[in-house]
MDTraj code that builds the backbone (N, CA, C; nanometers):
import mdtraj as md
import numpy as np

residues = "CYS PRO CYS GLY CYS GLY PRO MET THR MET ILE GLY GLU ASP VAL SER GLU ARG LEU ASP VAL ILE PRO ALA GLN PHE ARG VAL LEU VAL THR ARG ARG PRO LYS TYR ALA CYS ARG ARG CYS SER SER ALA VAL ALA GLN ALA HIS ALA PRO GLU HIS VAL VAL PRO GLY GLY LEU PRO THR GLU ALA LEU ILE ALA GLN VAL ILE VAL ALA LYS PHE GLY ASP".split()
xyz = np.array([
    [-0.5478, 1.7065, -1.4296],
    [-0.5836, 1.6203, -1.5594],
    [-0.4965, 1.6365, -1.6360],
    [-0.4630, 1.4728, -1.6979],
    [-0.3548, 1.4797, -1.8048],
    [-0.3968, 1.5627, -1.9454],
    [-0.5512, 1.5588, -1.9447],
    [-0.5717, 1.6365, -2.0567],
    [-0.5574, 1.7605, -2.0545],
    [-0.5468, 1.8484, -1.9237],
    [-0.5073, 1.9519, -1.9408],
    [-0.6524, 2.0464, -1.8861],
    [-0.7770, 1.9822, -1.8735],
    [-0.8680, 2.0631, -1.8296],
    [-0.9254, 2.1058, -1.7001],
    [-0.8204, 2.0819, -1.6088],
    [-0.8341, 2.1047, -1.4596],
    [-0.7968, 2.0240, -1.3758],
    [-0.8466, 2.0858, -1.2613],
    [-0.8147, 1.9327, -1.1272],
    [-0.8761, 1.8449, -1.0876],
    [-0.8091, 1.7362, -1.0303],
    [-0.8730, 1.6165, -1.0310],
    [-0.9432, 1.6241, -0.9039],
    [-1.0286, 1.5340, -0.8981],
    [-1.1148, 1.5284, -0.7545],
    [-1.1538, 1.3823, -0.7544],
    [-1.1152, 1.3603, -0.5808],
    [-1.0714, 1.2529, -0.5386],
    [-1.2139, 1.1324, -0.5412],
    [-1.2088, 0.9907, -0.5947],
    [-1.3459, 0.9453, -0.6067],
    [-1.3252, 0.8061, -0.4963],
    [-1.2215, 0.7886, -0.4897],
    [-1.2087, 0.6974, -0.3865],
    [-1.0537, 0.6421, -0.3443],
    [-1.0263, 0.5322, -0.3059],
    [-0.8957, 0.4746, -0.2602],
    [-0.8771, 0.3279, -0.2464],
    [-0.7651, 0.2413, -0.2668],
    [-0.7453, 0.1634, -0.2086],
    [-0.6416, 0.1130, -0.0955],
    [-0.6768, 0.0513, 0.0134],
    [-0.6477, 0.0388, 0.1232],
    [-0.5640, -0.0879, 0.1509],
    [-0.4444, -0.1009, 0.1639],
    [-0.3680, -0.2304, 0.1801],
    [-0.3354, -0.2544, 0.3167],
    [-0.3321, -0.3592, 0.4040],
    [-0.2779, -0.3590, 0.5395],
    [-0.1685, -0.4576, 0.5296],
    [-0.0593, -0.4785, 0.5940],
    [0.0548, -0.5611, 0.5870],
    [0.0858, -0.5919, 0.7584],
    [0.1282, -0.6941, 0.7832],
    [0.1465, -0.7533, 0.9123],
    [0.3001, -0.7257, 0.9317],
    [0.3547, -0.6512, 1.0549],
    [0.4778, -0.6339, 1.1011],
    [0.5067, -0.6652, 1.2297],
    [0.5924, -0.6680, 1.2856],
    [0.6604, -0.7189, 1.4185],
    [0.7411, -0.6539, 1.4824],
    [0.7527, -0.6023, 1.5958],
    [0.8349, -0.5039, 1.6746],
    [0.8662, -0.6166, 1.8019],
    [0.9941, -0.6835, 1.7976],
    [0.9734, -0.7882, 1.9277],
    [0.8871, -0.7934, 1.9959],
    [0.7827, -0.9013, 2.0663],
    [0.6895, -0.9166, 2.1398],
    [0.5855, -0.7761, 2.1235],
    [0.5898, -0.7401, 2.0009],
    [0.4776, -0.6354, 1.9640],
    [0.4602, -0.6264, 1.8247],
    [0.2911, -0.6458, 1.7547],
    [0.3098, -0.6839, 1.6573],
    [0.2082, -0.4919, 1.6111],
    [0.2198, -0.4755, 1.4537],
    [0.1439, -0.3852, 1.4347],
    [0.0883, -0.3808, 1.2933],
    [-0.0231, -0.3149, 1.2662],
    [-0.0129, -0.3315, 1.1224],
    [-0.0572, -0.1858, 1.0470],
    [0.0657, -0.2203, 0.9361],
    [0.0939, -0.0852, 0.8413],
    [-0.0014, -0.0665, 0.7381],
    [-0.0827, 0.0620, 0.7408],
    [-0.1514, 0.0377, 0.6401],
    [-0.1173, 0.2061, 0.5264],
    [-0.1600, 0.1440, 0.4213],
    [-0.0903, 0.2226, 0.3042],
    [-0.2248, 0.2851, 0.2579],
    [-0.2220, 0.4161, 0.2361],
    [-0.3782, 0.4340, 0.1698],
    [-0.3435, 0.5216, 0.0344],
    [-0.3837, 0.4864, -0.0869],
    [-0.3675, 0.5392, -0.2084],
    [-0.4954, 0.5722, -0.2769],
    [-0.4817, 0.6864, -0.2349],
    [-0.6340, 0.7919, -0.3339],
    [-0.6449, 0.7833, -0.4498],
    [-0.7504, 0.7517, -0.5124],
    [-0.7940, 0.7453, -0.6280],
    [-0.8342, 0.9233, -0.6857],
    [-0.7897, 0.9737, -0.7809],
    [-0.8737, 1.1017, -0.8231],
    [-0.8859, 1.1020, -0.9961],
    [-1.0191, 1.1472, -0.9863],
    [-1.0547, 1.1641, -1.1555],
    [-1.0804, 1.3171, -1.1373],
    [-1.1251, 1.3149, -1.2669],
    [-1.1621, 1.4633, -1.3033],
    [-1.2908, 1.4958, -1.3335],
    [-1.3607, 1.6049, -1.3158],
    [-1.5371, 1.6195, -1.2793],
    [-1.5217, 1.6878, -1.4421],
    [-1.4610, 1.7276, -1.5231],
    [-1.4684, 1.7804, -1.6602],
    [-1.4688, 1.6878, -1.7659],
    [-1.3753, 1.5510, -1.7862],
    [-1.3517, 1.4575, -1.8531],
    [-1.4049, 1.3337, -1.7525],
    [-1.4560, 1.2054, -1.8294],
    [-1.4738, 1.0752, -1.7472],
    [-1.3618, 0.9861, -1.7988],
    [-1.2623, 1.0604, -1.8815],
    [-1.1699, 0.9367, -1.9029],
    [-1.0697, 0.9395, -1.8176],
    [-1.0466, 1.0301, -1.7489],
    [-0.8810, 1.0480, -1.6480],
    [-0.8995, 1.0442, -1.5011],
    [-0.8434, 0.8905, -1.4590],
    [-0.8136, 0.8496, -1.3118],
    [-0.7078, 0.8088, -1.3060],
    [-0.6601, 0.8656, -1.1905],
    [-0.4914, 0.9014, -1.1525],
    [-0.5067, 0.8200, -1.0111],
    [-0.3938, 0.7225, -0.9804],
    [-0.3820, 0.6694, -0.8587],
    [-0.2593, 0.6461, -0.8289],
    [-0.1570, 0.6649, -0.7492],
    [-0.0031, 0.6127, -0.7140],
    [-0.0114, 0.4648, -0.7319],
    [0.1139, 0.4335, -0.7446],
    [0.1619, 0.2759, -0.7745],
    [0.1557, 0.1698, -0.6478],
    [0.1206, 0.0873, -0.6345],
    [0.1262, 0.0506, -0.4849],
    [0.2781, -0.0137, -0.4373],
    [0.2842, 0.0000, -0.3379],
    [0.4531, -0.0288, -0.2728],
    [0.4590, -0.1775, -0.2981],
    [0.5668, -0.2253, -0.3587],
    [0.6119, -0.3646, -0.3519],
    [0.6130, -0.4674, -0.2263],
    [0.5614, -0.5565, -0.2233],
    [0.5592, -0.6557, -0.1468],
    [0.6687, -0.7560, -0.1191],
    [0.7257, -0.8117, -0.0492],
    [0.8475, -0.9087, -0.0353],
    [0.7869, -1.0442, -0.0899],
    [0.6580, -1.0630, -0.0263],
    [0.5767, -1.1860, -0.0694],
    [0.4631, -1.1076, -0.1832],
    [0.4839, -1.1555, -0.2786],
    [0.3112, -1.0792, -0.3615],
    [0.2245, -1.1475, -0.3211],
    [0.1536, -1.0049, -0.3159],
    [-0.0005, -1.0371, -0.2620],
    [0.0122, -1.0860, -0.0979],
    [0.1210, -1.0859, 0.0095],
    [0.1298, -1.1299, 0.0856],
    [0.1310, -0.9950, 0.1900],
    [0.0925, -1.0122, 0.3546],
    [0.0725, -0.9509, 0.4263],
    [0.2218, -0.9042, 0.5309],
    [0.3056, -1.0340, 0.5268],
    [0.4493, -0.9726, 0.5836],
    [0.5292, -0.8792, 0.5507],
    [0.6021, -0.7760, 0.6458],
    [0.6504, -0.7027, 0.5691],
    [0.8236, -0.7697, 0.5930],
    [0.9369, -0.7090, 0.5554],
    [1.0509, -0.7447, 0.5900],
    [1.0841, -0.7858, 0.7334],
    [1.0481, -0.7245, 0.8299],
    [1.0984, -0.6963, 0.9598],
    [1.0190, -0.8808, 1.0123],
    [0.9051, -0.8720, 0.9937],
    [0.8376, -1.0028, 1.0227],
    [0.8687, -1.1211, 0.9747],
    [0.9218, -1.1527, 0.8408],
    [0.9692, -1.2355, 0.7870],
    [1.0975, -1.2770, 0.8285],
    [1.2267, -1.1706, 0.8513],
    [1.3426, -1.2002, 0.9315],
    [1.2878, -1.2493, 1.0670],
    [1.2443, -1.2053, 1.1521],
    [1.1972, -1.2467, 1.2828],
    [1.1630, -1.3724, 1.2801],
    [1.0967, -1.4240, 1.1816],
    [1.0264, -1.5671, 1.1696],
    [1.1460, -1.6545, 1.1411],
    [1.2701, -1.6113, 1.0605],
    [1.3906, -1.6862, 0.9885],
    [1.4294, -1.7010, 1.1231],
    [1.4625, -1.5869, 1.2096],
    [1.5676, -1.5804, 1.3342],
    [1.5157, -1.6734, 1.4608],
    [1.3728, -1.6619, 1.4257],
    [1.3116, -1.7484, 1.5133],
    [1.3413, -1.9052, 1.5091],
    [1.2952, -1.9414, 1.3849],
    [1.2896, -2.0673, 1.3415],
    [1.4801, -2.1544, 1.3295],
    [1.5625, -2.0697, 1.2955],
    [1.6884, -2.1196, 1.2657],
    [1.7797, -2.0680, 1.3379],
    [1.7681, -1.9086, 1.3974],
    [1.8544, -1.8413, 1.4763],
    [1.8470, -1.9294, 1.6415],
    [1.7261, -1.9186, 1.6884],
    [1.7372, -1.9439, 1.8379],
    [1.7068, -2.0694, 1.8411],
])
top = md.Topology()
chain = top.add_chain()
for i, resn in enumerate(residues, 1):
    res = top.add_residue(resn, chain, resSeq=i)
    for name in ("N", "CA", "C"):
        top.add_atom(name, md.element.get_by_symbol(name[0]), res)
traj = md.Trajectory(xyz[None], top)
């Protein structure tokens, strides 16, 4: 706990999904970010930062965007 009163307890997590592509194969990458809270004080909640996305708030990964660009302009 940031206040120093003891270990924190997980109270939930945020889950985000992104769409990725492997040639002729798609997969969903799931990022789990657990939330932790202190049982002794109700003010401290901690969670890891969300990963950066190429398209803010979007689902595609860098590989999927590259695949779309190559398919549109290269092929």
